[in-house]
N, C-alpha and C positions, 0 to 999 in steps of 0.2 A: 561485104564490109564487116570488119571485125570490131566487136564491141568489147571494151575493157571495163573492168570494175572500177568505179570511182568511189573511194571511201568518203564517208560524210565529213563535211567541213567541221574542224575542231574549233570551238569558239576561242577567240584570243583572250588570254588571261591578263588582267590588269597588273601592273607592277605593284610590289609591296608598298611602296611609298606613294602610290597614287591617292591614298586617302586613309585616314586612321580607322582601324577596326572599331566596332561598336564599343568594346570594353574600354578603349582609350577615352572615348567621349564620356563614359560613365565616371572614370577616375578623375577626369578634368573637372567635371561638374561637382563631384564630391569635394575636391580640393578647394574650389572656389567657395563652396558653401562653408567649409571650415574657416577660411580666411575671413569671410563676412562675419561669422559668429564671433571670432576673436576680436575683430575691430569693434563690434557692438559692445562686447563685454569690457574692453580696455578703455574705451573712450567714456569719460563721465557723462551721464545723461543730463545732470542738472549743474553743470559747471558755472560757478559765479566768479567773475573777474572783477577785482577792485583795482583800478588804475592808480589810486591814491595810497596804496599800501606803503608803509614806511618801516624801517628797523625799529625794534622795541627799545625802550629806554633801559639803560643798564641800572640794575639795583645795586646800591652801595653795599659792600660786604663788611665794612668795618675793619678793625685791626686784625692782623694775623694772630693765631694762637701762639702761646709762648713756645711750645715745642716746635712749631713751624718756623718761627724766627730763629730758633737755635739750629735747626737742620739747614736752613738757608745760609746762615753765617758759617757753619762748619764747611759746607760745600764751597762757599765763596773763598774761604781762606785756604782750604786744603787742595782744591782743584788746581791751583797754580803749581803745586808740587808734584802732581801726578803726570806721568808721561805715557805716551803711546809708543810701543816698540814693534818694529817689523824686522823680519829676518829674511835672508835670501840664501840659497844654496847653489852650488855649481853643477851644471849639467853639460854633458858632451853630446854634440850632434852625431848621430850614428853614421851619417854620410860624409859630412865635411870634417868631422872630428874637432870642430870648433867648440871651445868652452864658453858657456854663457850663463848668466844668472837668471834664476827663476824665484818667485816668491816662495818662501818656506812656511811662514807662520806669523803670528802676531801675539802680543801680550801687553802687559802693563808693567809699570815700575814707578819709582818715586825718587825725588832728589834727596840725597843723603846729606850733602854739605855744599858749601859755596865753591868748592874746587871742581865741581862737575861730576862727582861720583853718583851713579845711579844704581839703586838696589832693585833686583828683580829675582824671579825664580830661575834656577839653573836650567830647568827643562824648557824655558822659553827661548833660550839662545843656544841650546845644545846642538852641536853639529852645524851651526850656521857659518856660512862663508863670509857674510857681512851683516852688520846690524845697524839700523837707523833708529834714532830716538827723536820723537816729535814733542816739542814743548808747546804748551798752550799759551797764547798771548791774550789775556783777558781784555785788553783795550781794543785790539783790532779784531778779535774773534778768530784769528788765523792760527795755524800751527806752523812752527818753524822746525825744519828738519836739520839734524846734526848727525853726521857719521859717528858711530861709537866704537871705542876700543875695549877689548876684553881685559879687565884688570885681574880677576881671579874668580874661582868658583869652588863651591863645596857641595858636590852632588849628594853627599850623605845627608845633608840638611836641605837640599833643593834651593840653595842660595847662590847668587852670583852678583858681581859688582862690575859695572861698565863705567867708562869715562868719556865725557863729551867736552869739546872746547866751545863753550857757550859764554856769551857776555854775563858778567856778574848780575846785572839787573834782570836777567832772564831766569836766574837760578834762585829758587825759593825752597830752602831745606825744610823738610816737614818736621814738626815738633815730635819728639820721641817720648813715649810714655813708658809704662812698665806693665808686664803681664803677671806680676807676682801677686797683685791684690785684686785680680778680676773676680767677678761673681756671676753666677748663672742668673740670667734675667736682665742684666744691665744692657742698655741700648748700644748698638754698634752701627757703623756706617761703612759701606764699601764703595770705593770709587775706582773705576777702571774703564776698560774698552771692550766690553763683551761683543763678540761678532764684528769687531772693528768699529763699533759705535762709541767714539771717544767721549770722555768726560761724562760717563754715566754713573749716577748715584743710586744705590739701593740701601734700604735700611732693614734692621732686624734686631735680634737680641742674641746674647750668648746663650746657646742651647745647652752646652756641656763643656766641661774642662777636663784636661788630662787624657784626651784621646790619643790614639797612636795610629799613624798612617805609615805607608811604605814609601821610601824615597826612590829615585830613579836607579839607585844602586842596590835596591832591595833591602837596604838597612832601615831599621825603624826610626821614625821621627817621633819623639815622645812629647808629652804635655801639649799636644796640639789643641787649639781652640776650635770648637764646633759652633757654627752660627747658622741661622736661618735666613740671613741676608742673602739675596739672590746673587749667586756667583756662577757665571757661565764661561764657556770657552772664550778667552781673551781677557778675562779678569785676572788671570794668573800673574802674580808679581805685584799686583796693586796693593794699596794699604787697607787695612781694617782699622777704623778709627773708633775712639770712645767719644762720649758726649762732650769732652773738652777739646776735641779736634786733634788729639794726639794719636800717633800710630801705635797700636797695641799688637799688631800681627801683620803678616804678609800672606795674602790670599794665595792658596797653592793648589787646592784640589776640591772636587765635588764628589759626592757619592750618588750615582745615578745609573740605573740600568740602560737608559737611552743615551747618555752622554750630555744631556741638557739638565738644567737646574731642576732639582727635585726636593728642595727644602733642606738639604744637608750640605753645608760647605765647611771647609777646613782652612785654618790659617796658622802659620808658624808663629809661635809666641815671640814678641819683640825682644824679650830678654835674651833669647837665643840669637836673634839677629844682631843685637848690640854686642854680643860676644864674638860673633863670627866675622862681621863686616870689617871692624878695625884690623883684624889679622889679615884679611884678604887685601886690604888697601896697603898695609905695611909690607907684606911678604908675597902677595899674589897667590898664596896658598895657606892652608891651615897648618900651623905648627902644633902637632899633637903630642901630648905627654906620653911617655913610654917607660915601661919597666926594664926594657933591654933584654927581652927573652924571646925565645921561639917556642911555640906550643905544638904539642903532639895533636893531630886531628882528633876531634871528639869521637869519631867512629871507633878509633883504636882504643881510646879510653873506655868507651862503653864495652868493647869486646873484652877488655881486661877486667871489667867490673870495677873500674875506678870512678869514684864520685868526686868531681873537681876537674881542674885542668892540669895536665901533666907538662912540666917544664922540659921541653925537648933539648934546649940549649940556651946558653946565656951569651950575650955580647961581651967580648973581651974588654975589660975595663969599664963596662957599663954599670948602671945602678944596681941591677940584680946581682951581678957577680960581686960587687963591693959589699952588698948586704949578706953574702954568703949563700945565695941560691945556687943549686947545681942542676945540670941537665942530665939527660939519659946517660947511664954508664953501666958497667958490669962489676960486680963485687968479686971477691976472691973465689967464690963458688960458681962464678960465671952466671949469676942471676942478674936480671935487669933491675936496676934501681934508679929512682929519680925523685925529685921533689914534686909534690902535688899541692897546688894552691886551692884551698877550700873556702877561704873567706877574705874579704877586703874591708877593713874598717868595721868588722862585725857583721857584714852583710854576706849571705851565702853565695858561693860560686859553684854552680853545677856543670857549667859548660863554658866554652870560650866566649859565647855571646854575652853571658852575664858579666864577664871580666871587661869586655869592650864597652858595655853600657856604663859600667861604673867609672871607667877611665874617661869616658866622654864628658863627665861632670867635673873632671879635675883639670888643673892647669900645670904648666911646666914650673917646677920648683916646689910643688906640693909634696908633702910626706904622707905616705899611706902605710897602714899596718896590715900585713898579710899573715894569715894563718896558714902554715905550711906543714904538710905531713911528709916525712921522709923516713929513711931507714932507721933513724934513731928515735922516731916518734914525732909527736906534734910540737911545734914551736912557733913563736911569734917573731916576725921579721919586719923591720921598718925600712922602707925604700923611698928615696927621693927621686921623683919623676924627672926625666930629662926630655930634650927635644927629639921629635921624630917628625920630619916634614913630609906631607903628602899632598 
């Protein structure tokens, strides 16, 4: 009989999930202990409940302060004139090629007259495919939407005019003041729609006058009002008011590294607005005064060592030609000669920008005295400005 080797029987292993290891039990016990400790600490030990607790009586506050009543009245009167503006742009679907509208941005504005003209910033409606204006209804507390038409814009001053077809009783033109007699320290009020929150009032003072900011066309806007009244994205185009409730500026920009309010806001002075808006309503554009000349680029004038602006050419029959100005030419010895404008009304002109800034303060029909240096020496020339539409 043959005997075979029988290996010892291997004990059967329990499956992994037959029971939790000891360390799992330890973690579970610790978790339960933490929960019990939290419950003990969070639940008041000596909680006393009074089933008869009642709301406290309101303490009478008395009359509002004089400046509070003034602020309330200013907002009550002016808020009816402030509008909320939303814009849309066109997008094309990449697959279906269908064109559809998407929201582009939002801003503020105000009613200029009873004909439905709305004043706002040019950058608020720039490149918009459609614009909607919302008028506040104080009685119902609702906003009424009106599609707006573009009347005209002046990007150099960041101003634009829209038109809406709204009932006369919904249009409340805002009172217009002046920015000529403003003083640093006087109180101001800004009403607008920051971040889409319509009919928002902020207060502050005029922090400085005569500031200069850059428009969307990179041209300077002068004599800008600086204020510490909170101006945030969405306030653009809204009015800056004085303590009499008159508009003294159009809120246009803030100075902030983060893009949010940082205590420095700017408004276009209302005297500039009052000069530009009527022209936009009449012509749809700005009719700018002109000398009727073409200028040689400043870089070339600097290369030639010329101080002033070189007249490159004159418009035939224009005001400059009638006044005797001459453009670039060559003399008998084949030398380049031209008239160089060095002053206007006694104010120095060193480059073309100086000339444009001086002309911006003039109107069509005004006479200006130019100091001109030519081949025969220095002379004074009087020129009557004419129309140039832009």
